C-alpha positions as CSV (number, residue, x, y, z in Angstrom):
1,M,37.0,20.4,30.9
2,A,34.5,20.2,28.1
3,E,31.3,22.2,28.1
4,Y,29.0,19.3,27.2
5,T,29.2,15.6,26.7
6,T,26.8,15.0,23.8
7,Q,24.7,16.9,21.3
8,M,21.7,16.6,23.5
9,D,23.6,17.7,26.7
10,A,24.8,20.9,24.6
11,A,21.3,21.5,23.6
12,R,19.9,21.2,26.8
13,K,22.5,23.8,28.1
14,G,21.6,26.0,25.4
15,I,25.2,25.7,23.7
16,V,25.1,25.7,20.0
17,T,27.5,23.3,18.7
18,K,29.4,23.5,15.2
19,E,27.3,20.3,14.2
20,M,24.0,22.2,15.0
21,E,25.0,25.0,13.0
22,I,25.7,22.8,9.9
23,V,22.7,20.8,10.2
24,A,20.4,23.8,10.7
25,E,21.7,25.2,7.4
26,K,21.2,22.1,5.5
27,E,17.7,21.8,6.6
28,H,16.8,25.5,6.3
29,M,15.8,25.8,9.9
30,E,16.6,28.3,12.7
31,V,19.3,26.8,14.7
32,S,17.3,27.7,17.9
33,R,14.4,25.4,16.7
34,L,16.9,22.6,15.8
35,M,18.5,22.9,19.2
36,S,15.1,22.6,21.0
37,L,14.5,19.4,19.0
38,V,17.7,17.9,19.9
39,A,17.2,18.7,23.6
40,E,13.7,16.9,23.4
41,G,15.2,13.9,21.7
42,K,12.9,14.3,18.4
43,V,16.2,15.1,16.6
44,A,19.5,13.0,16.9
45,I,22.6,14.4,15.5
46,P,24.9,11.4,15.6
47,A,28.4,12.7,15.9
48,N,31.1,10.7,17.9
49,K,33.7,13.0,19.1
50,N,36.5,10.8,17.4
51,H,34.7,11.2,14.0
52,K,36.9,14.0,12.8
53,C,35.9,13.9,9.1
54,L,32.1,13.7,9.8
55,D,29.7,16.1,7.8
56,P,27.1,15.8,10.4
57,E,23.4,15.2,9.5
58,G,20.3,15.5,11.6
59,V,17.7,12.5,12.1
60,G,14.3,13.4,12.8
61,S,10.8,13.3,11.2
62,M,10.6,17.2,10.6
63,L,13.9,17.0,8.6
64,R,14.9,15.7,5.2
65,T,14.4,11.7,5.3
66,K,17.8,10.4,5.6
67,I,19.2,7.0,4.0
68,N,21.5,4.4,5.6
69,V,23.6,1.9,3.2
70,N,24.6,-1.5,4.8
71,L,27.7,-3.0,3.7
72,G,30.6,-5.0,5.1
73,V,32.2,-8.2,4.3
74,S,31.3,-11.7,5.2
75,R,33.3,-15.1,5.2
76,D,32.0,-15.7,1.5
77,C,32.7,-12.2,0.2
78,K,35.7,-10.9,2.1
79,D,37.3,-8.1,0.0
80,Y,37.6,-4.9,2.2
81,N,38.7,-3.0,-1.1
82,V,35.3,-3.7,-2.9
83,E,33.5,-2.6,0.2
84,M,35.4,0.8,0.3
85,E,34.5,1.2,-3.4
86,K,30.7,0.9,-2.1
87,V,31.2,3.3,0.5
88,K,32.8,6.0,-2.0
89,G,30.0,5.3,-4.4
90,A,27.2,5.6,-1.9
91,V,28.6,8.8,-0.4
92,A,28.8,10.3,-4.0
93,M,25.3,9.3,-4.5
94,G,24.1,11.1,-1.3
95,A,23.8,8.6,1.4
96,E,24.0,10.3,4.7
97,A,25.1,7.1,6.5
98,I,27.1,3.9,6.1
99,M,26.6,1.1,8.3
100,D,29.4,-1.5,8.5
101,L,28.1,-5.0,9.1
102,S,31.3,-6.7,8.4
103,S,31.2,-10.5,10.2
104,H,34.8,-11.6,9.0
105,G,38.4,-10.8,9.2
106,D,40.1,-7.5,10.6
107,T,36.9,-5.5,11.3
108,R,38.8,-2.9,13.2
109,E,41.2,-2.1,10.5
110,F,38.2,-1.3,8.1
111,R,36.1,0.5,10.8
112,R,38.9,2.9,11.5
113,K,39.4,3.5,7.9
114,L,35.8,4.6,7.6
115,T,36.0,6.9,10.6
116,A,39.2,8.4,9.3
117,E,38.1,9.1,5.5
118,C,34.2,8.8,5.2
119,P,32.2,12.0,6.0
120,A,28.9,10.2,6.3
121,M,27.6,9.0,9.6
122,I,29.1,5.5,10.6
123,G,27.1,2.9,12.1
124,T,28.0,-0.6,13.6
125,V,26.4,-3.6,15.3
126,P,29.0,-4.4,18.0
127,V,27.6,-7.9,18.7
128,Y,28.6,-9.2,15.5
129,D,32.2,-8.2,16.1
130,S,32.1,-9.8,19.6
131,V,33.0,-13.4,18.5
132,I,35.6,-12.0,16.1
133,H,37.1,-9.7,18.4
134,F,37.6,-12.2,21.4
135,Q,37.9,-15.3,19.1
136,R,35.9,-17.5,21.3
137,P,32.8,-19.5,20.8
138,L,29.4,-17.3,21.3
139,D,28.3,-19.2,24.6
140,E,31.9,-18.6,26.2
141,L,31.5,-14.9,25.9
142,T,30.7,-12.9,29.1
143,A,28.4,-9.6,29.5
144,Q,31.6,-7.6,30.0
145,D,33.1,-8.9,26.7
146,F,30.0,-7.4,24.8
147,L,30.4,-4.2,26.8
148,E,34.2,-4.1,25.8
149,V,33.4,-4.2,22.2
150,V,30.8,-1.6,22.4
151,R,33.4,0.5,24.1
152,S,36.1,-0.3,21.5
153,H,33.5,0.8,18.7
154,A,32.9,3.9,20.4
155,K,36.6,4.6,20.8
156,D,37.3,4.1,16.9
157,G,34.7,7.0,16.1
158,V,31.5,5.3,15.2
159,D,28.6,7.6,15.5
160,F,25.9,5.2,16.2
161,V,25.6,1.5,17.3
162,T,22.7,-0.9,17.0
163,L,22.2,-2.5,20.2
164,H,19.6,-5.2,20.9
165,C,18.6,-4.1,24.2
166,G,14.8,-4.8,24.1
167,I,14.6,-8.5,24.0
168,T,14.8,-10.4,27.3
169,R,14.6,-13.9,28.4
170,K,10.7,-13.7,28.3
171,T,11.2,-13.1,24.5
172,I,12.5,-16.8,24.4
173,Q,9.3,-18.1,25.9
174,Q,7.2,-15.9,23.5
175,I,9.0,-17.0,20.5
176,K,8.3,-20.7,21.4
177,E,4.8,-20.3,22.4
178,Q,3.5,-17.9,19.7
179,G,4.8,-19.8,16.7
180,R,6.0,-16.8,14.5
181,E,6.3,-17.9,11.0
182,M,9.8,-16.2,10.6
183,N,11.1,-16.3,14.4
184,I,13.8,-13.5,14.7
185,V,15.3,-12.8,11.5
186,S,17.5,-9.9,13.0
187,R,21.1,-11.1,12.9
188,G,22.2,-9.2,15.9
189,G,19.0,-10.1,17.5
190,S,19.3,-13.8,16.9
191,L,22.9,-13.8,18.5
192,V,21.5,-12.2,21.6
193,F,18.6,-14.8,21.6
194,A,21.0,-17.8,21.1
195,W,23.5,-16.4,23.8
196,M,20.5,-16.3,26.3
197,T,19.6,-19.7,25.4
198,M,23.0,-21.4,25.6
199,T,24.0,-19.4,29.0
200,G,20.8,-19.1,30.5
201,Q,21.5,-15.4,31.4
202,E,19.7,-12.3,30.8
203,N,20.4,-10.1,27.5
204,P,23.7,-8.3,28.7
205,F,22.7,-5.1,26.7
206,Y,19.5,-5.0,28.6
207,E,20.9,-6.0,32.2
208,Y,23.9,-3.6,31.9
209,Y,22.2,-0.7,29.8
210,D,23.3,1.8,32.3
211,E,26.9,1.0,31.6
212,L,26.2,1.1,27.8
213,L,24.8,4.5,28.2
214,D,28.0,5.6,30.2
215,I,30.1,4.6,27.4
216,C,27.7,6.2,24.8
217,R,27.7,9.6,26.6
218,E,31.7,9.6,27.0
219,Y,32.1,9.5,23.2
220,D,28.7,10.9,22.1
221,V,27.7,7.9,20.5
222,T,23.8,7.8,19.5
223,I,22.1,4.4,20.3
224,S,20.0,3.0,17.7
225,L,17.9,0.5,19.6
226,G,17.7,-2.3,17.5
227,D,14.3,-4.2,17.0
228,A,15.4,-7.8,17.3
229,C,11.7,-8.9,17.1
230,R,11.1,-7.0,13.8
231,P,8.7,-8.9,11.4
232,G,10.7,-10.9,9.0
233,C,7.5,-11.7,6.8
234,I,4.1,-10.3,6.3
235,A,2.4,-12.8,8.7
236,D,4.5,-11.5,11.6
237,A,3.8,-7.9,11.3
238,S,2.3,-6.0,14.3
239,D,2.2,-9.2,16.3
240,V,2.7,-9.3,20.1
241,C,6.8,-9.8,20.1
242,Q,7.0,-6.8,18.0
243,I,4.9,-4.6,20.0
244,E,5.9,-5.8,23.2
245,E,9.7,-5.1,22.3
246,L,8.8,-1.8,21.0
247,V,7.1,-0.8,24.3
248,R,10.4,-1.7,26.0
249,L,12.2,0.3,23.4
250,G,10.2,3.4,24.4
251,E,11.1,2.7,28.4
252,L,14.9,2.4,27.2
253,T,14.6,5.5,25.2
254,Q,13.7,7.6,28.2
255,R,16.4,6.0,30.3
256,A,18.9,7.1,27.7
257,W,17.6,10.6,27.5
258,K,17.8,11.0,31.2
259,K,21.6,10.7,30.6
260,D,21.8,12.7,27.7
261,V,22.4,10.2,25.3
262,Q,20.7,10.6,21.8
263,V,18.5,7.7,20.6
264,M,17.1,6.3,17.3
265,V,14.6,3.6,17.3
266,E,14.6,0.7,14.8
267,G,11.3,-0.3,13.2
268,P,10.0,-3.1,10.9
269,G,10.7,-5.1,8.7
270,H,8.1,-6.7,6.6
271,M,4.8,-5.1,6.9
272,P,1.4,-4.8,4.7
273,M,1.0,-1.3,3.5
274,D,-2.3,-0.8,5.5
275,Q,-0.5,-1.3,8.8
276,I,2.5,1.0,8.1
277,A,1.1,4.5,9.0
278,A,-0.4,3.0,12.3
279,N,2.8,1.5,13.2
280,M,4.7,5.0,12.9
281,K,2.1,6.5,14.9
282,I,2.5,3.9,17.8
283,Q,6.1,4.2,17.7
284,Q,6.1,7.9,17.8
285,T,3.7,7.7,20.9
286,I,5.5,5.1,22.7
287,C,8.8,6.5,22.3
288,K,8.0,10.1,22.7
289,G,9.0,11.2,19.1
290,A,12.3,9.5,19.0
291,P,13.4,9.4,15.4
292,F,12.3,6.2,13.8
293,Y,14.8,4.3,11.7
294,V,12.9,1.5,9.4
295,L,14.1,-1.3,7.4
296,G,11.9,-1.0,4.4
297,P,9.5,-1.8,5.5
298,L,9.0,-4.4,2.8
299,V,5.3,-4.7,1.8
300,T,5.5,-8.2,0.3
301,D,7.4,-11.4,0.7
302,I,7.4,-12.5,-2.8
303,A,9.8,-10.6,-4.8
304,P,13.6,-11.6,-4.1
305,G,15.7,-9.7,-6.9
306,Y,13.3,-6.8,-6.7
307,D,13.2,-6.0,-2.8
308,H,14.5,-2.7,-3.3
309,I,11.1,-1.7,-5.0
310,T,9.3,-3.7,-2.2
311,S,11.3,-1.8,0.3
312,A,10.8,1.7,-1.4
313,I,7.1,1.5,-1.5
314,G,7.0,0.7,2.2
315,G,9.6,3.4,3.0
316,A,7.8,5.9,1.2
317,I,4.8,5.3,3.1
318,A,6.8,5.2,6.5
319,A,8.5,8.2,5.9
320,A,5.4,10.3,5.0
321,S,3.9,8.9,8.0
322,G,6.8,10.1,10.3
323,A,9.8,7.6,9.9
324,A,12.9,9.6,9.7
325,F,15.6,7.3,8.4
326,L,15.5,4.7,5.8
327,C,17.7,1.6,5.9
328,Y,18.2,0.8,2.1
329,V,17.6,-2.5,0.7
330,T,19.2,-3.7,-2.3
331,P,17.9,-6.3,-5.2
332,A,20.2,-8.7,-3.5
333,E,18.2,-8.9,-0.2
334,H,17.4,-12.4,0.9
335,L,19.9,-13.8,-1.8
336,A,23.5,-12.6,-1.6
337,L,25.9,-9.9,-0.6
338,P,25.2,-7.0,-2.8
339,D,27.8,-6.0,-5.4
340,L,28.3,-2.4,-6.5
341,E,25.6,-2.4,-9.0
342,D,23.1,-3.7,-6.2
343,V,24.1,-1.1,-3.9
344,K,23.5,1.8,-6.5
345,E,20.0,0.4,-7.3
346,G,19.2,0.2,-3.6
347,I,20.5,3.7,-3.0
348,I,18.3,5.1,-5.8
349,A,15.2,3.2,-4.8
350,S,15.6,4.3,-1.1
351,K,16.5,8.1,-2.0
352,I,13.1,8.0,-4.3
353,A,11.2,6.9,-1.5
354,A,12.9,9.4,1.0
355,H,12.4,12.4,-1.4
356,A,8.8,11.4,-2.2
357,A,8.0,11.4,1.5
358,D,9.7,14.9,1.9
359,L,7.6,16.2,-0.7
360,A,4.5,14.7,1.0
361,K,5.5,16.4,4.3
362,G,6.4,19.6,3.0
363,I,9.9,19.6,4.0
364,P,11.4,22.9,3.2
365,G,13.4,22.9,0.1
366,A,12.3,19.6,-1.2
367,S,10.1,20.7,-4.2
368,N,12.8,23.0,-5.4
369,W,14.3,19.7,-7.0
370,D,11.3,18.8,-8.7
371,H,10.6,22.4,-9.9
372,Q,14.1,22.5,-11.5
373,M,13.2,19.1,-13.5
374,A,9.8,20.6,-14.4
375,V,11.6,23.8,-16.0
376,A,14.0,21.7,-17.9
377,R,11.3,19.5,-19.1
378,K,9.0,22.3,-20.4
379,K,12.1,23.6,-22.1
380,L,12.9,20.1,-23.7
381,D,16.4,20.9,-22.5
382,W,17.8,17.6,-22.3
383,D,21.1,18.5,-20.7
384,A,19.5,20.3,-18.0
385,Q,17.1,17.4,-17.2
386,F,20.3,15.2,-17.0
387,D,21.7,17.5,-14.6
388,V,19.0,17.6,-12.3
389,A,18.2,14.0,-12.4
390,L,18.8,11.5,-9.6
391,D,20.6,9.2,-11.7
392,P,22.1,11.4,-14.6
393,E,24.2,8.6,-16.2
394,K,21.2,6.3,-16.6
395,A,18.7,9.1,-18.0
396,R,21.4,9.9,-20.6
397,R,21.8,6.3,-21.6
398,Y,18.4,5.8,-22.1
399,R,18.1,8.8,-24.5
400,E,21.2,7.9,-26.2
401,K,20.3,4.2,-27.2
402,A,17.2,5.5,-28.9
403,A,18.1,8.8,-30.2
404,P,15.1,10.5,-32.0
405,E,14.9,12.2,-35.4
406,H,14.4,15.5,-34.1
407,D,16.3,16.9,-31.0
408,D,13.3,18.5,-29.4
409,T,11.5,15.2,-29.1
410,C,12.1,11.8,-28.0
411,S,11.8,8.3,-29.4
412,M,8.5,7.8,-27.5
413,C,6.3,10.5,-29.0
414,G,8.4,12.0,-31.8
415,K,6.4,15.2,-33.1
416,F,3.4,14.0,-31.3
417,C,5.2,15.3,-28.2
418,A,2.5,17.3,-26.1
419,V,5.4,19.5,-24.6
420,R,6.6,20.4,-27.9
421,S,3.1,21.0,-29.5
422,M,2.0,23.1,-26.4
423,N,5.3,25.1,-26.6
424,K,4.5,25.9,-30.2
425,A,1.0,26.9,-29.9
426,L,1.5,29.1,-27.0
427,A,4.3,30.8,-29.1
428,G,2.0,31.2,-32.2
429,E,4.0,28.8,-34.2
430,Y,2.9,26.4,-36.9
431,I,2.6,22.9,-35.3
432,D,4.1,20.3,-37.8
433,I,3.1,16.7,-37.0
434,L,3.9,14.7,-40.0
């Protein structure tokens, strides 16, 4: 018989798991401190017992900010080989999590391939798969059908599942009465909403939450409590629908912890900058410090094609204010399924936001990276700068396409380079400008 069921259960029993040891080393943290945070629910280590190739990560506001990469096929773009290339690229670029949002074809084969080969945390949204799995119209699915799909994903080895447990039949009336500009923009949330309106029944993920917890505890699947009512535009930010759902997610968080099930809580959405920090504080209070997983937030609605930037701005503020996990946004957001280049751009933007936040929070080891770059720049050591750069390929390409006359300068300043002048001045050397 196993000594523990979940990472949280192990932590509460004082058992140091191999996953805790790996995460503690990555985070430059004493394992006893990490274990205490896992026991409290302030750190989650998503690690399904059936994900054998997992390189575990911890998610919590006091750890390095992690990023998630969404991918997966759709009816219009259904090449799983392309999606696997995105996975490989994302892992190579340092993404800690891959979320498979596939909504077409043999989703199970791809999901099993991910958990068999990918070392990053794997997440899914089981409700997407329900119609595909049973090949029946949405309104003909039963509550038990939804639970069966969750169990199937857990068996397949996914480390976390997004479940939209926080909306209820009351939400239907709220949406109708309050006149939100964008209603519900969560794909999973809209499916649950649609199912409730068509069947007249309560949200199965809310009504049968205890059964879901039992499934998650059996396989050590972390629940990512989906925010069905996240704001989909600036005008809907921090409204009643969003906040009331968050309150319910806080209640569901504590119910999960009572069964030793790890939890992450998903957050906004679109939100003006001046509301982000307050939202992070509210979440931390209501959800008792559970890791907050945010989509962006996107700080303006007007930049399709550039939403990796609007998201990075909001993500940096959110993470500096307590968010633990950033879901990347690509330039294709709101427009199309992202291609390989879009995925890369989204990852880079999200990693910049995450690292900037880690610097602001004083995360151990975060500033070492910047120190290495400063040393390389001071020496005008271009190769060293490229080695340290977040995207060495792009940095090298920019220098090569506008090669300077002198190697100790760049094409921007030439011999007017401040670093060059200072190095020579402090070394007592003649400074030639012309």
